[in-house]
LOGUGU-376943 format. One record per residue (C-alpha): residue number from 1; residue in three letters; y, x, z. Coordinates in steps of 0.1 Angstrom, whole numbers. Each point is the difference from the previous one (the first is absolute). Layout:
% residues N
<node><k>NUM</k><r>ALA</r><py>Y</py><px>X</px><pz>Z</pz></node>
...
//
This chain:
% residues 188
<node><k>1</k><r>MET</r><py>-94</py><px>-66</px><pz>115</pz></node>
<node><k>2</k><r>SER</r><py>9</py><px>-33</px><pz>24</pz></node>
<node><k>3</k><r>ILE</r><py>-21</py><px>-19</px><pz>19</pz></node>
<node><k>4</k><r>THR</r><py>-12</py><px>-26</px><pz>-28</pz></node>
<node><k>5</k><r>GLY</r><py>-9</py><px>28</px><pz>-25</pz></node>
<node><k>6</k><r>LEU</r><py>32</py><px>-1</px><pz>-17</pz></node>
<node><k>7</k><r>ILE</r><py>23</py><px>33</px><pz>-3</pz></node>
<node><k>8</k><r>ASP</r><py>31</py><px>3</px><pz>13</pz></node>
<node><k>9</k><r>SER</r><py>22</py><px>-2</px><pz>-30</pz></node>
<node><k>10</k><r>PRO</r><py>38</py><px>-6</px><pz>8</pz></node>
<node><k>11</k><r>GLY</r><py>19</py><px>-23</px><pz>-24</pz></node>
<node><k>12</k><r>ALA</r><py>-32</py><px>-5</px><pz>-22</pz></node>
<node><k>13</k><r>TRP</r><py>-23</py><px>-33</px><pz>3</pz></node>
<node><k>14</k><r>SER</r><py>-20</py><px>-13</px><pz>-26</pz></node>
<node><k>15</k><r>GLY</r><py>12</py><px>-36</px><pz>-12</pz></node>
<node><k>16</k><r>ARG</r><py>-20</py><px>-23</px><pz>-29</pz></node>
<node><k>17</k><r>GLY</r><py>-18</py><px>31</px><pz>-13</pz></node>
<node><k>18</k><r>LEU</r><py>37</py><px>18</px><pz>-2</pz></node>
<node><k>19</k><r>LEU</r><py>12</py><px>36</px><pz>13</pz></node>
<node><k>20</k><r>VAL</r><py>34</py><px>-16</px><pz>25</pz></node>
<node><k>21</k><r>VAL</r><py>15</py><px>28</px><pz>8</pz></node>
<node><k>22</k><r>SER</r><py>38</py><px>8</px><pz>18</pz></node>
<node><k>23</k><r>HIS</r><py>20</py><px>26</px><pz>-11</pz></node>
<node><k>24</k><r>ASP</r><py>-9</py><px>23</px><pz>24</pz></node>
<node><k>25</k><r>ALA</r><py>-39</py><px>-5</px><pz>1</pz></node>
<node><k>26</k><r>LEU</r><py>-26</py><px>23</px><pz>3</pz></node>
<node><k>27</k><r>LEU</r><py>-32</py><px>-4</px><pz>-14</pz></node>
<node><k>28</k><r>PRO</r><py>-29</py><px>9</px><pz>10</pz></node>
<node><k>29</k><r>GLN</r><py>-19</py><px>37</px><pz>-17</pz></node>
<node><k>30</k><r>ASN</r><py>-24</py><px>-21</px><pz>-13</pz></node>
<node><k>31</k><r>CYS</r><py>-1</py><px>-1</px><pz>-40</pz></node>
<node><k>32</k><r>VAL</r><py>17</py><px>-34</px><pz>-11</pz></node>
<node><k>33</k><r>LYS</r><py>-21</py><px>-5</px><pz>-33</pz></node>
<node><k>34</k><r>CYS</r><py>-30</py><px>6</px><pz>20</pz></node>
<node><k>35</k><r>GLY</r><py>7</py><px>0</px><pz>34</pz></node>
<node><k>36</k><r>ARG</r><py>-20</py><px>34</px><pz>13</pz></node>
<node><k>37</k><r>PRO</r><py>12</py><px>21</px><pz>24</pz></node>
<node><k>38</k><r>THR</r><py>26</py><px>27</px><pz>-22</pz></node>
<node><k>39</k><r>ASN</r><py>14</py><px>30</px><pz>11</pz></node>
<node><k>40</k><r>GLU</r><py>22</py><px>9</px><pz>-28</pz></node>
<node><k>41</k><r>PRO</r><py>36</py><px>-3</px><pz>4</pz></node>
<node><k>42</k><r>LEU</r><py>20</py><px>-33</px><pz>-2</pz></node>
<node><k>43</k><r>LEU</r><py>7</py><px>-7</px><pz>-36</pz></node>
<node><k>44</k><r>ARG</r><py>43</py><px>-12</px><pz>-1</pz></node>
<node><k>45</k><r>ARG</r><py>6</py><px>-25</px><pz>-20</pz></node>
<node><k>46</k><r>LYS</r><py>31</py><px>-23</px><pz>-9</pz></node>
<node><k>47</k><r>PHE</r><py>-4</py><px>-35</px><pz>-6</pz></node>
<node><k>48</k><r>SER</r><py>24</py><px>-26</px><pz>-14</pz></node>
<node><k>49</k><r>TRP</r><py>-7</py><px>-36</px><pz>-9</pz></node>
<node><k>50</k><r>HIS</r><py>23</py><px>-31</px><pz>-14</pz></node>
<node><k>51</k><r>PRO</r><py>-9</py><px>-33</px><pz>-7</pz></node>
<node><k>52</k><r>GLU</r><py>-23</py><px>-4</px><pz>-30</pz></node>
<node><k>53</k><r>TRP</r><py>19</py><px>-30</px><pz>-17</pz></node>
<node><k>54</k><r>TYR</r><py>27</py><px>27</px><pz>-7</pz></node>
<node><k>55</k><r>VAL</r><py>-26</py><px>15</px><pz>-28</pz></node>
<node><k>56</k><r>VAL</r><py>19</py><px>-31</px><pz>-20</pz></node>
<node><k>57</k><r>LEU</r><py>30</py><px>17</px><pz>-2</pz></node>
<node><k>58</k><r>ILE</r><py>-13</py><px>17</px><pz>-25</pz></node>
<node><k>59</k><r>PHE</r><py>-2</py><px>-20</px><pz>-24</pz></node>
<node><k>60</k><r>VAL</r><py>39</py><px>-3</px><pz>4</pz></node>
<node><k>61</k><r>GLY</r><py>-4</py><px>35</px><pz>-4</pz></node>
<node><k>62</k><r>LEU</r><py>-8</py><px>33</px><pz>12</pz></node>
<node><k>63</k><r>LEU</r><py>29</py><px>12</px><pz>21</pz></node>
<node><k>64</k><r>PRO</r><py>8</py><px>-35</px><pz>16</pz></node>
<node><k>65</k><r>TYR</r><py>-35</py><px>5</px><pz>16</pz></node>
<node><k>66</k><r>ILE</r><py>3</py><px>33</px><pz>9</pz></node>
<node><k>67</k><r>ILE</r><py>32</py><px>-4</px><pz>19</pz></node>
<node><k>68</k><r>MET</r><py>-10</py><px>-29</px><pz>19</pz></node>
<node><k>69</k><r>ALA</r><py>-36</py><px>13</px><pz>6</pz></node>
<node><k>70</k><r>MET</r><py>16</py><px>34</px><pz>14</pz></node>
<node><k>71</k><r>VAL</r><py>31</py><px>-23</px><pz>19</pz></node>
<node><k>72</k><r>ALA</r><py>-24</py><px>-22</px><pz>19</pz></node>
<node><k>73</k><r>SER</r><py>-29</py><px>21</px><pz>3</pz></node>
<node><k>74</k><r>LYS</r><py>-15</py><px>8</px><pz>39</pz></node>
<node><k>75</k><r>ARG</r><py>-13</py><px>36</px><pz>1</pz></node>
<node><k>76</k><r>MET</r><py>-23</py><px>19</px><pz>22</pz></node>
<node><k>77</k><r>VAL</r><py>-17</py><px>26</px><pz>10</pz></node>
<node><k>78</k><r>VAL</r><py>-36</py><px>7</px><pz>11</pz></node>
<node><k>79</k><r>HIS</r><py>-18</py><px>32</px><pz>11</pz></node>
<node><k>80</k><r>VAL</r><py>-36</py><px>-12</px><pz>-15</pz></node>
<node><k>81</k><r>PRO</r><py>-32</py><px>14</px><pz>13</pz></node>
<node><k>82</k><r>LEU</r><py>-24</py><px>11</px><pz>-29</pz></node>
<node><k>83</k><r>CYS</r><py>-35</py><px>16</px><pz>2</pz></node>
<node><k>84</k><r>SER</r><py>-3</py><px>34</px><pz>-21</pz></node>
<node><k>85</k><r>ARG</r><py>-18</py><px>-24</px><pz>-26</pz></node>
<node><k>86</k><r>HIS</r><py>26</py><px>-19</px><pz>-8</pz></node>
<node><k>87</k><r>LEU</r><py>31</py><px>20</px><pz>6</pz></node>
<node><k>88</k><r>GLU</r><py>-20</py><px>22</px><pz>-27</pz></node>
<node><k>89</k><r>ARG</r><py>-4</py><px>-34</px><pz>-25</pz></node>
<node><k>90</k><r>TYR</r><py>35</py><px>-11</px><pz>7</pz></node>
<node><k>91</k><r>LYS</r><py>17</py><px>37</px><pz>-7</pz></node>
<node><k>92</k><r>ALA</r><py>-23</py><px>3</px><pz>-31</pz></node>
<node><k>93</k><r>LEU</r><py>4</py><px>-36</px><pz>-17</pz></node>
<node><k>94</k><r>ARG</r><py>42</py><px>3</px><pz>7</pz></node>
<node><k>95</k><r>LEU</r><py>-5</py><px>36</px><pz>-10</pz></node>
<node><k>96</k><r>ALA</r><py>-18</py><px>-18</px><pz>-36</pz></node>
<node><k>97</k><r>ALA</r><py>28</py><px>-24</px><pz>-3</pz></node>
<node><k>98</k><r>ILE</r><py>27</py><px>24</px><pz>-2</pz></node>
<node><k>99</k><r>PHE</r><py>-17</py><px>21</px><pz>-25</pz></node>
<node><k>100</k><r>LEU</r><py>-6</py><px>-31</px><pz>-20</pz></node>
<node><k>101</k><r>LEU</r><py>33</py><px>-14</px><pz>3</pz></node>
<node><k>102</k><r>LEU</r><py>21</py><px>36</px><pz>-9</pz></node>
<node><k>103</k><r>GLY</r><py>-28</py><px>7</px><pz>-24</pz></node>
<node><k>104</k><r>SER</r><py>-1</py><px>-29</px><pz>-23</pz></node>
<node><k>105</k><r>ILE</r><py>43</py><px>5</px><pz>-8</pz></node>
<node><k>106</k><r>PRO</r><py>-7</py><px>26</px><pz>-12</pz></node>
<node><k>107</k><r>GLU</r><py>-28</py><px>-6</px><pz>-15</pz></node>
<node><k>108</k><r>MET</r><py>11</py><px>-32</px><pz>-25</pz></node>
<node><k>109</k><r>ILE</r><py>35</py><px>27</px><pz>-6</pz></node>
<node><k>110</k><r>ALA</r><py>-29</py><px>25</px><pz>-13</pz></node>
<node><k>111</k><r>ALA</r><py>-21</py><px>-27</px><pz>-18</pz></node>
<node><k>112</k><r>GLY</r><py>27</py><px>-14</px><pz>-19</pz></node>
<node><k>113</k><r>LYS</r><py>16</py><px>33</px><pz>-10</pz></node>
<node><k>114</k><r>TRP</r><py>-28</py><px>26</px><pz>-13</pz></node>
<node><k>115</k><r>LEU</r><py>-29</py><px>-20</px><pz>-5</pz></node>
<node><k>116</k><r>PRO</r><py>-8</py><px>-13</px><pz>-35</pz></node>
<node><k>117</k><r>GLU</r><py>19</py><px>-34</px><pz>-10</pz></node>
<node><k>118</k><r>ASP</r><py>-39</py><px>-18</px><pz>-3</pz></node>
<node><k>119</k><r>PHE</r><py>-1</py><px>13</px><pz>32</pz></node>
<node><k>120</k><r>GLN</r><py>31</py><px>-3</px><pz>22</pz></node>
<node><k>121</k><r>GLY</r><py>-9</py><px>-40</px><pz>9</pz></node>
<node><k>122</k><r>VAL</r><py>-33</py><px>9</px><pz>15</pz></node>
<node><k>123</k><r>GLY</r><py>18</py><px>28</px><pz>25</pz></node>
<node><k>124</k><r>ILE</r><py>29</py><px>-18</px><pz>10</pz></node>
<node><k>125</k><r>PHE</r><py>-23</py><px>-29</px><pz>12</pz></node>
<node><k>126</k><r>ALA</r><py>-25</py><px>26</px><pz>15</pz></node>
<node><k>127</k><r>GLY</r><py>35</py><px>13</px><pz>18</pz></node>
<node><k>128</k><r>PHE</r><py>14</py><px>-40</px><pz>9</pz></node>
<node><k>129</k><r>LEU</r><py>-45</py><px>-2</px><pz>10</pz></node>
<node><k>130</k><r>ALA</r><py>9</py><px>28</px><pz>25</pz></node>
<node><k>131</k><r>LEU</r><py>31</py><px>-14</px><pz>12</pz></node>
<node><k>132</k><r>LEU</r><py>-16</py><px>-30</px><pz>11</pz></node>
<node><k>133</k><r>ALA</r><py>-29</py><px>16</px><pz>16</pz></node>
<node><k>134</k><r>GLY</r><py>22</py><px>21</px><pz>19</pz></node>
<node><k>135</k><r>LEU</r><py>22</py><px>-29</px><pz>13</pz></node>
<node><k>136</k><r>VAL</r><py>-36</py><px>-21</px><pz>5</pz></node>
<node><k>137</k><r>CYS</r><py>-9</py><px>31</px><pz>25</pz></node>
<node><k>138</k><r>LEU</r><py>28</py><px>0</px><pz>14</pz></node>
<node><k>139</k><r>SER</r><py>7</py><px>-35</px><pz>11</pz></node>
<node><k>140</k><r>ILE</r><py>-39</py><px>-5</px><pz>7</pz></node>
<node><k>141</k><r>TYR</r><py>-8</py><px>33</px><pz>16</pz></node>
<node><k>142</k><r>GLY</r><py>33</py><px>12</px><pz>9</pz></node>
<node><k>143</k><r>ALA</r><py>9</py><px>-23</px><pz>33</pz></node>
<node><k>144</k><r>VAL</r><py>-18</py><px>6</px><pz>30</pz></node>
<node><k>145</k><r>LEU</r><py>9</py><px>-33</px><pz>18</pz></node>
<node><k>146</k><r>ARG</r><py>20</py><px>-31</px><pz>-24</pz></node>
<node><k>147</k><r>PRO</r><py>20</py><px>-14</px><pz>20</pz></node>
<node><k>148</k><r>LYS</r><py>-3</py><px>-35</px><pz>4</pz></node>
<node><k>149</k><r>TYR</r><py>36</py><px>-9</px><pz>19</pz></node>
<node><k>150</k><r>ILE</r><py>24</py><px>25</px><pz>15</pz></node>
<node><k>151</k><r>ASP</r><py>25</py><px>-10</px><pz>25</pz></node>
<node><k>152</k><r>ASP</r><py>26</py><px>13</px><pz>26</pz></node>
<node><k>153</k><r>ASN</r><py>-27</py><px>2</px><pz>24</pz></node>
<node><k>154</k><r>PHE</r><py>-31</py><px>1</px><pz>-15</pz></node>
<node><k>155</k><r>GLY</r><py>-23</py><px>13</px><pz>-32</pz></node>
<node><k>156</k><r>PHE</r><py>-27</py><px>-27</px><pz>-7</pz></node>
<node><k>157</k><r>PHE</r><py>-26</py><px>23</px><pz>-24</pz></node>
<node><k>158</k><r>ARG</r><py>-31</py><px>-5</px><pz>-21</pz></node>
<node><k>159</k><r>ASN</r><py>-24</py><px>20</px><pz>-15</pz></node>
<node><k>160</k><r>VAL</r><py>-13</py><px>16</px><pz>30</pz></node>
<node><k>161</k><r>ASN</r><py>-37</py><px>-1</px><pz>12</pz></node>
<node><k>162</k><r>ARG</r><py>-20</py><px>-25</px><pz>21</pz></node>
<node><k>163</k><r>ASP</r><py>-10</py><px>26</px><pz>23</pz></node>
<node><k>164</k><r>PHE</r><py>31</py><px>11</px><pz>6</pz></node>
<node><k>165</k><r>LEU</r><py>18</py><px>-31</px><pz>9</pz></node>
<node><k>166</k><r>SER</r><py>-28</py><px>-8</px><pz>24</pz></node>
<node><k>167</k><r>LEU</r><py>8</py><px>30</px><pz>19</pz></node>
<node><k>168</k><r>LEU</r><py>40</py><px>-14</px><pz>7</pz></node>
<node><k>169</k><r>PRO</r><py>9</py><px>-34</px><pz>24</pz></node>
<node><k>170</k><r>PRO</r><py>10</py><px>-29</px><pz>-15</pz></node>
<node><k>171</k><r>CYS</r><py>33</py><px>-7</px><pz>-8</pz></node>
<node><k>172</k><r>PRO</r><py>18</py><px>-16</px><pz>27</pz></node>
<node><k>173</k><r>PRO</r><py>10</py><px>-34</px><pz>-3</pz></node>
<node><k>174</k><r>ASN</r><py>39</py><px>5</px><pz>-5</pz></node>
<node><k>175</k><r>ILE</r><py>-7</py><px>24</px><pz>-26</pz></node>
<node><k>176</k><r>ARG</r><py>-31</py><px>-20</px><pz>-19</pz></node>
<node><k>177</k><r>PRO</r><py>3</py><px>-1</px><pz>-39</pz></node>
<node><k>178</k><r>ARG</r><py>1</py><px>-34</px><pz>-11</pz></node>
<node><k>179</k><r>TYR</r><py>10</py><px>-10</px><pz>-35</pz></node>
<node><k>180</k><r>GLY</r><py>29</py><px>-21</px><pz>-6</pz></node>
<node><k>181</k><r>ALA</r><py>18</py><px>-10</px><pz>-38</pz></node>
<node><k>182</k><r>GLY</r><py>-24</py><px>28</px><pz>-16</pz></node>
<node><k>183</k><r>ILE</r><py>5</py><px>35</px><pz>22</pz></node>
<node><k>184</k><r>PHE</r><py>-7</py><px>7</px><pz>38</pz></node>
<node><k>185</k><r>GLN</r><py>23</py><px>-9</px><pz>27</pz></node>
<node><k>186</k><r>ARG</r><py>8</py><px>6</px><pz>35</pz></node>
<node><k>187</k><r>ALA</r><py>-17</py><px>-24</px><pz>23</pz></node>
<node><k>188</k><r>ASP</r><py>34</py><px>-9</px><pz>27</pz></node>
//
């Protein structure tokens, strides 16, 4: 710990309620979800980000969106500390999402093929609900951190506990996140 009571964590800062990390950051051994100290191994997560307005390209077509998102996305690997409670919850919810997603397709096919005609619609609808539940579970609970912005040097992440952020020093002025044109920009 430093003299100010903050944890010395090379390449990691707190700024505007966000976790700001460099590509080679070492996060403190405290859970990013609750701020409690942890001895669990770090969870290696790959993050990617592209400007949010790219979603508009879906209306042009799914293929142009996928191509632009792949070309323009910025990527970053972060080793995320989680306590045993949050690590188990993360694993269980991801597993549930995978089972729902993988099980919904065969369920809809089986319902359409083997159920009596009166119940086929209900069976297919139940499979669709399972697919939707899997997607919701994966999107809401699947991400430990949510990237707000990633550039060539830094990543700005939300979905981080305030107690964890309070352990980190404030962002240096030259990388302090600021709003501009609807996204974060590096302050020069």
